[in-house]
N, C-alpha and C positions, 0 to 999 in steps of 0.2 A: 410348470406347475402355478397355480395362482391361490395366494393366501390373502384373506382380508384380516386387516390389521386396524382395531378400536381400539378407543382410549390416547388420551395424552401421554406421551413420554416425559416422566419428572424429570427436570434439569438439573445435573450433577454440576457441584462446580470441579473442575480439572485439577488432577493433581500434578505435583510436579515431577522432571525426570528422575530416576532412579541413577544416573552416572551421567557426567559429562565429560571425563576424560576423552580423550579425540584419540581414535587408534592410530597404530604404528604404520606408517606412509602417506597417513593422512597430509594433503597438500592444500596450502592457501597463497591468493596472491592478494597483495594490495590492489584497492579499489582506484580506477583510473582519475578519481577527484582528490585522492589524497594528496597534501602538500607538506613537501618536506620543510621546514623553518630552519633557522639559526644553524646554518652548516651541519644539517642532516641530525640535528639532537633532538628534534622534535617532529612530530607528525601531526596535521591539523586536516580533520575529515571526521568522516563517523556519521551515524545516527543515533541520537542526534548530534550536531557536531559537536567536538571537542578538541582540545590541546593535550595531546599525548607526550609526555615525556620520556626518552628512551636512554635507558643506561648503556653502558659500554657494550655489554655482551648482548643486548639486545639489538644495540645497532650493527653489531657485526653480524649477526643473523640473516638480518636485511640487505645488508650490501648488495649490491650489482641488481639489484630490481628483480628478480627472479622469485620462483615458487620457495615458499619455506616450506620445509618438508619436516614432518614430525616424528624424528627420530630418539628424543630422549624425554625426559621430564620439562627441561628447560625449553625446548624445542616446543612442546607440546602445551606450557604453560603461555607463554608468547602467541602462538596459534591462538589459543580460546580467547584471549585478550583483544587480538587483533577481531578477529572475527563477533564476538558478544558487542564489541565498541563499533561494528559497521565499519572499521576501517578495512577490513580485508574479505573476499569469498573463497567459497571453495573453487579448486579449479574443476574444470571437465574430468572426468574419467576416474575419479576418486572410486565410484562404486565397482569399478571393474574389479578392484581387488578380490582376493576370496573371501566369502561371506558375505558380500553385499546381497541386499535385496534383489528381488528379480520381478517380475510382471506376473509370476504365478503367487507373489504375495500380497497381491492387488486384486480389491474387489473394487469394481467399477457398480457405484449407485446414480442412477440417471430417475430424478423428481419430473414427471410431467401430467400435464393434465392435456386429454385432447391430443394435437399436435403427431398425428400419427407419422405425417409423410416428415417430417424434423426428425421424430424420434425413430425411424427407419434409416435415415441418413445418417445419424449419430452411431448407430450398431453397427452399420458398415463400415465403419472408419475406424472401429476397435482394434487394436492388436490381437494377435492371438498369444495364446498361452496364459491368459489373465485367469487368476484365482477363481474368479466368478463376474459375472453381470445381473444386478438386482435394478429391475423396472419397477419404481414406486408410483404407480397410478393412483393421483390423487384426485379421486371423484370424476374422471373423465365421462362425457356421456356415453359414448359407444366404447364398454370395455372390452367388448369382445374383439374390436377391430385393433385396438392397441395390445391385447394380449397376444392375437396371431403375429403381429410383427415381432413383439418381445420373443416368443416361441420359437419362431423362425431360426433365432442365433442361440436356442439354448438358454435363454434368459429368464430368470426366476422372475416373479411378477408379484409382489405386493400391491394390495388395495385400498384404499379409504372410501368407502361409500359415499360419504359425502367431502366434500375438498375441505381441508385443514390448512392449507396452505404448504408451501416449498418446504417451509422447516421443519415441518410435520413429517412430509413424504423423504425428505434427507433422513432424519431420524429414524424413521422405520428400517430404511435401507442399512442403515450404520448397526441398529440391534441386530440384524439378522446376518450382517457380514463377520466371516470366523476367521478370515485373514488379518496379518499385523496390519497393512496398511488398506486406505477407503478412499478411493477418489470419487470426489464429485462432481459430474459433469451435468450441466443444464442441457434440456432437450436441444434448445437452438445453438449449439456449438460443435463446430466438426473439428476433432485433434490434429494434428497437422503430422504427417510421418515423424517418426522419432523423439514425439514428443514427451514419452513417460519416462526414458532411461534418464534425462537431465534430471529429472524430479526424483528419482530413485537414490541417484547418486548423494543426494542431501541426508539421505536417514542412515548413512554408514556413520554420520554425527550421531550418537545416542542421545543428546539433549534438544535433535530437531526434533518437534511435533507436527508440524505443517511444511509444505512447501508448494509452491503456486507456479504458474507457466504465465507466459506474457498471452494477453487477449488480444488477437488482431482482427482484422475486416475479415469477414468472408464475402470472397469475390461474389459476383460481380459487385462492383461500388456505383450508386446512382445517385446522380445529382448534389448540389451544394451541399446538402445535410450531411447526405454520406460520404461525401469528402472530408468534410470537418471531422465526421466521427471515425474516418477511417484512420486519422493522426491526432486525435486528442478525446477517442471516448472515456469515459471517465472507468471503463473498464481495463483498458490498456496503460499499464504503468512504467512503460517506457522500456528503452532499448538494453540498459545497463541491470546489471544483478544488484541484488541490496538485501539487507538485513532488514525484517518487517518488523517494526516497533513505532509505540505511538510518539506522535508529533516530530516524525522525520518525513526523507522523502517520499518513501512507501510506510503508510503507517495503517493500509490495510490491504489484503487481498480479497476479489470479489470470488463467491460461491459458485458464481459460473463454472469454474472449474480449481480446483484445488486437490493437493491428496494429502491426507491425514494420518498419523498412528493413530490407530484406535485406544491405545493405551491412554492416549494424552487428550482425545475428544469427548472422553466422557459418553453421556447421554448425548452429546452433539449440541444442534442448536436451541437457542431461546424459542418455542413455540409461541410464544406471547408477542415476539416482534415479527409484525408484517412486511418491515422493511429493515436494513440494515442489520439483519441477524446476523450475518457472514462479518462484519466489523467488529460486534459482540462478541463471538465466537474469538477472533483475535484478541481483543482486550482481554478476555478471559486468559486464553491460554498465556499471555506476555506475563498477566499477573501470577500465572503458578508457575512461570519460569521456563516455560518451553521457548526453544528459538525457534524461529521460524524465517523460512528464507524464499523471497521471490528470484525465480529464474527466467532470465527474458531467452535464454537458448531455447526453452521450451516452448513451443507454440501452439496455441490453441484459437482456431477462427471463430468468431463469434457473428449472427445473424443480426447486425446493428440496424434498429429503426431508423429509417429515411424519411418517412412521413413526417409532416412538421407538427400537428396534432398531438401523433401519439410520441413524438420524440421527445417535444416541449413537456408533456405531461410526465413522463417517465421521468426528466429531469427534476421537475417538481415533489415528483414523489420519492426522490433519494432526497430531497432539501428535510422530507418531514421527519426522517430518521435521527437529524440529529438532537433533537430535543430529547427523546428516550436514551441516546447513548450517553448526553451529555450529563443527565440524571445519575443512570446505572453507574458510570465510570467517570468520577470527577476530576477536571481536569486534564483529562485525555484526551480530549478532539476540542480543542478551544479554536475560534473561527482566527484568532491571530496570537504569535508568540513573540513579543516584544520587550526589550528589557526597559526599565522606565528610562534610561537616557535617549534611547534611540526613538522612543513613543514620542518623547518631548521634542526630540529633532524634529519628526515627524511634522507635529502638529505645527509647530513655528514654520516650518516651511509652505505648510498649508494655507498661513496666514497671508504670505506674498506679499510682504514689507520687508525693505532695507533693514529695520531696526530686529525685527524678529528672524532675519535669516543671519544675522549678526551673531544676535543670542545664540542660535544654533550651532554655529560654529563654535563658540565658547565653550559651550556644553561640549561638543564632539570633542574637543582639547582636552578638556577637564577627562574625560573619560577615557582618552588615551594614555594619559599620565596617570591616571588610578591603577589603570590594567598594566600598565609596565610596571609599575610596584611588585604587582604580584605575579611578575615573571622575573623576578630576581634573578632565577637560577640560569637564564638563559644567558648569553655573551652580549643579545644586543637587543635588551630588553624594550626599548622604546619604537625600533622599526619593527621587531612582531607586533608590539601593539598597535601600531598604526596600522599594519597589514589587517590585523583582524578586527580592528575599528572600522576600516572603511569595508571589507567584507561586512560586518554585521549592519552598517548603514544600509548599504546597497540592497541586502536581503529585507530590511525594515521597508523600504522604500517600495521595494516591491510588494511585499505584502501588504501594504497599507493603499498601493495604485488596486489591487486586486480585490480586497477587502471592500473598498467603496463602491464597487460596481457589482459584487458578489453577495456577501453578507449583509452588508449595512445600504443597498441601494434603496430602500424604503425612506429612511431618513434622511440619506443625501439627497433624493431627490424632493422631498419637504423641503430641506432646506436652499435649495436650487431656487423654487418658487420666491426667495426672500434676498438671496444674495448673488450679484452677480458676480463677486470675487472668487463665491462656490462653484458658481457654473462654470466659470474658466479652469478650475481646478478638477472637477469632474469630467469635465469633457476631455481636458488633455491626459487624465488617468485613463480615458476609456480608451481613447486613441493611442497610445503609447505603450499600454500595457497588452494591447488586443496587437499592435504590430509586434510587438517583441514577441508575444506567445506566438505568432505566425511564424515568425524566422526560425523559433527554437524548435518549433514541433512538424514545419512544413515538410521535411522530406522522411518522415517517419514510416511513411508507404509511399514507395517510388510509382505504384500505378495511381495513387489517387491526385496528390499533391495540388491541394487548394489553392485558387488563389488569394490573395491579401483582402481585397474588400469580401468577398463571401465567408473569407474564417473569420474574420473580423465581427461581422455581423452575425456569424451563428454563434461564435463566441460570448458575445453580450446578451444573445437569447438566453445561451446557455446559464449562463449567471443569473440572468432573470427572473427565470427557472428556478433553479435550485433557491436565489435566496426568498423567492416568495414562498417556496415550499418550508422553508427552514423557518421564517417568520409566522407562518402558517401553525407550524408544529409547536414553537413557542408558546402563540395563543391559546390553542388547545388544550396545551400541559401546563398553561399558566407557570411559565418559567422565562427567566431570561438566562439560563446555564448556556444554552448554546450560542447566544451573542457576547457573554462575556469575554473578553481577553486574556489573556494569560503570560507571566513572564517566563524564561526560560528557568529552570528549576537544576540544581545542582546535581552532578551526575553522581549516580548510585557508588556506593561504597566500592570501595576497589576499581574504576573505572576512571578514566582520564586524568589519573595521575601516574607518575614515574611509573615505567617498567623495570624492574630488577630483574635480571636474569643471571644467573651465576656467582 
């Protein structure tokens, strides 16, 4: 059956979860990046990073490094705090407990315009037993051909007579769905076997409103751009699970593939946004109190662009979304997050003078001493403060090197015309950051394995494209909001403080 959908969907603000209590038997495990400090009296890590002190009872529950199982109010409260801080993740198999969601609770919504072969490929990869499949035709030229492809597998077709964009197409499918969960899949993706079950496992937690899979490259991978995208696509958020939260390692998830709780999504995506509407949805869900999870064990393959022109223009297009996001969600998507002292140290190192380097060292020492006074409850506050300061400064230098060549390359290029010292600094940042980034990402796809030279060149072109789009969007909207750095905010009340259990 094909239905015509008319009129825009009014965007409703998502409401928060009705419950947050974790069910009995729910298990979590600490993130692999978490560090134990001060004789296992504190945890360092999370999203965004914070130091969490552990009371003896909480420390006893985590002894041994194995999963923490929810068995009583004490373990439930500790597991919730660890999850909400990004210090821990649910273990696989949680959803296999009785009462967990199944594929029958899921409606798949596919927004598509033309692309009949890609749609056919996607429909063939969907698992059996789903609660429904809705193809949202966004004004395709050959509506009959698309409808035939959908009807062969029993999918429902909704049609916009004129193209209104993917956000409107997704919203039409969301409004027509009747299941508790809705999976959005773009027509250029192919879900890999077993992709749905790990995502379903997160919805055992009543506070989870969204879960997203890892987006990997669809074989075959061709050319130097294709090899770069296979390991560094902006859609691929890495091999580790994560809490999805602003200003963290995984601050968004792409709408190319995501599973949402219908009660959390409200009316869905903002149809006024032609780009970054997925980031906007994530930020609105976060503000409403919903938890969101990135599940790297679930994999969906994406047909990455590998032709240079189309690839570079897409990077610039992504950059144009920064301005509307920064205006709608103040402080949620800054280009850099630096404390005043680390920003000062980076600026002094950029000067490349011995006196400036000496002043930077003094600022670092003062920052370490001030931090140690705030860590008075620890047994070795100065040692822990030195570790934290070193980690913070390392991150600040990495951020600065990346920002010079990505967000701020237009003024950096202008400055290079007049300053030999700045030229050396920008060249060093471009090479060092590029090689480091290649080393960190080179093995993400064993079938691709890009070489260092091709990778660094593609990485710099990626940054030039995104930065060009960012500055164009800022000029178009007459705002400096997407260019304004920010400093770390204090952790929300109840997070990042001593965990007292029992």
